[in-house]
C-alpha positions, 0 to 999 in steps of 0.5 A: 492511524488515519482512515479513508472511507469510500462508497459507490452505489453500483459496482464500478472501478474506484481507486483506493489510497493509503498513506503513512509518514514517520521516522524509522530507526536503523534496521530492515523495515517491511511495508506492504499493501493488503486487501481484506477480500480476494478478487476485488483489488488490482488490475496490473502495474498500471492501476496500482502500486506503492511508493516509498521515499526514505531520507536520512542525513546522508542518503535518499532512496525512492522506490516504486513497486507495481502491482504485478498480479494478473487479472482485473481484478486479480484473484489474489488476496492478502499482500498485493504489493511488498517492499523491504528496505534496510536503513543504516542511519539512526533515523530516516524520514519515510513517506509511503503511499499506495493506491490500487483500484478495486471493483466489487460489491460489498465491503473490501478494505485496503490496508497499509502495513509497516513492520507488520503493524497496520498504519493506514486503512481505506474502508470501501 
């Protein structure tokens, strides 16, 4: 797992990012971005999303899933952006990135999960 650490001495907006690349087997897979604290992350679709590219020998798919929650920052905690994708090939190369802005004092981490396993984390 790769990690990123951000710090700002004052309460200001800052963009946090998470990434993962790898090979997935045939089946349905779920990816989501979550926050460790409520009311710190997000400000609508223009300020946060998750992108995923799935590539196999016969198929390429690209997805962009925006943060659709209202508020700046939104009041939702837990899952901020979610996408479920099925692959029919035995092996698919996958690239997943996510970013979302945060605004708050104190620590509030951003996580990227794949099939309920944390694969990346940004510490703030």
